[in-house]
N, C-alpha and C positions, 0 to 999 in steps of 0.2 A: 083589371089583370095585364099580364103582361108575357108576354111567347118570350121565351128565351130565344135566343138565338143561334143558329146552328154556329160553332166554332170554324172557321177556317183552320183545314187542314194545312201544314206547314208542307211547303214545296220541299221533297225528299233532295237532297244534296245530288249534284249530277255526277253520275257515273264515269269512273274511268278505270279502265283494265288496264294491265299491266299484262298483256302474253309475251310468255318464254318460251321458245323451240331451244330445249336444251341438248348438247350434246357437244362435241369436240369445238365446233364453231358454234355460238349460241345466240341465237335470233332475239330482239329483245323490241316490243312493238307499245307504244301506250295509246289506247284507242279511247275517245270518249263515245261510240257511238255515229258519229259522223263524220270524224277527221281525225287522221292519224295526227299526235302530237309531237310523237319522239319516237324514234327507229334506227337501230343500231345492231350489227357483228362484232360480237366479238370474242375473244379465247375464254373459254370455260372457265380459266384462272381468274378471267377479269370479271367476271357476272355479276359475281354478288358486289363486288364493291359497286357496281354500275348499278344495281337493283337497290340497292342500299342507297344511293343516291336520287333517284326517281322515284323513289317509295314515297307516298304521302301518307299519313293516317285517313283511312276511310275508303281509300284504294282497293280494288279487289284484283287479287294475281290469279291467271290461269296458266299453269301448267301442262305440257302433254307428258302422260305419264304412262308407258306403254305396259301391261302387266302380265304381256303373252310372251314365253319365252321359247319358243319352238323354232325348230329348224326348217326351213322352207325347203323342201324336196323339189327339185326341179329337175328335170331329164333336161339331160345335155348339159348339165352344169358340174364343174367340177366340186368333188367331195372339200377340198380346200376351201373355196371360193364360200362355200354354205357354210363352214365353220367361222370362216371370217365374217360373214353376215350376221351369226348368232352372236360373235364376240363382240361386236360394234352394237346391237341390240343391247347384248348385256351390260355395256360401257353407258350407254345411252340412261340404261333405267339407272343407273347408280348415281349418273350427273343429276337425273330428274329427283330423286330421294333427296341427293343432298340439298336443292336447292330449296325443295319443299319444307327443307328442315329449317332452313336459312330464314325463308321467307315466314314461316309460322313462328319463328324465331322473334323477329319483329314485329308480332302481334296482329299481321296479315291475315286474312281471309283467303284462303288457296282453295282454286277450283282444280278437282285432277281429271283429267280430258284423256281420254283413249284416241290414241292417232285415229284418225277418219279418211286417210288415204288420199288426200286430196291436195295435190299439188297445183298451186297456179302460174300459169303461164304470167309472164310479165305486163302484156296487154289485159288480160284480163282482172289480172290483179287489180290494175291502174283503173279500169272501169268499174269495179266491184268497190273500192275502196276510195277512190277520190286522187289516191296521192299520183302526183306527176314524177317526181324523181324518180331518178333509179336505185336499186335495193338489192341485196341477197337474195336465195332463197329460201334462206334462214329466216328472214325477216317477213317474207312474203306468209310463210308457214307460221310465223308469231302471230301475225294479223289475223290468221283465220281462230288461232286458239282464242285472239283476243276478242274476238266478233262474236265466236261460240259461247264463249264465256259470259260477255254484254248483254246476250239475247238469255241468256237462262238467268242470271242476275236482275236482268231487268223484269222478266215475266214473275221473277218471286215477288219482288217489289210492288208490281200490280196487283197481285192476289192478297199482298199482305195488307196495300191500300186500302182493297174492296171490302175486306172483312172488318 
């Protein structure tokens, strides 16, 4: 009697995430869980073309999308300033919706993340990401989004593989 051998499970494709921080200046960061493969800040009007250029089948796209639209009432803050903040939040929400629709139209899996309120200083970012060059705050935010997305999707893969 022969004992059937266990089949080796195929190694999953490497997980590469495209993190996007939408806004008037959109930060884009390509992350593989260990190193930054690509980073750039572009004007919103150029972001779709750059995403199309960088996207590869199997990539996951993480986009920050705020669903909150309230005005932050702050003491000693001018009412016009608070309205400007609210308008900027609304513009970012619209830009995020536009990029989500674009990415889904390309067939990408899109993970929508709420802003976590974490802004990384350049030295903290360099230590956390291993990135040695200079980059904008938008790219640092895009890396946080990519890293969070990578963690979520990698955990889902581990759970699926164990079942």
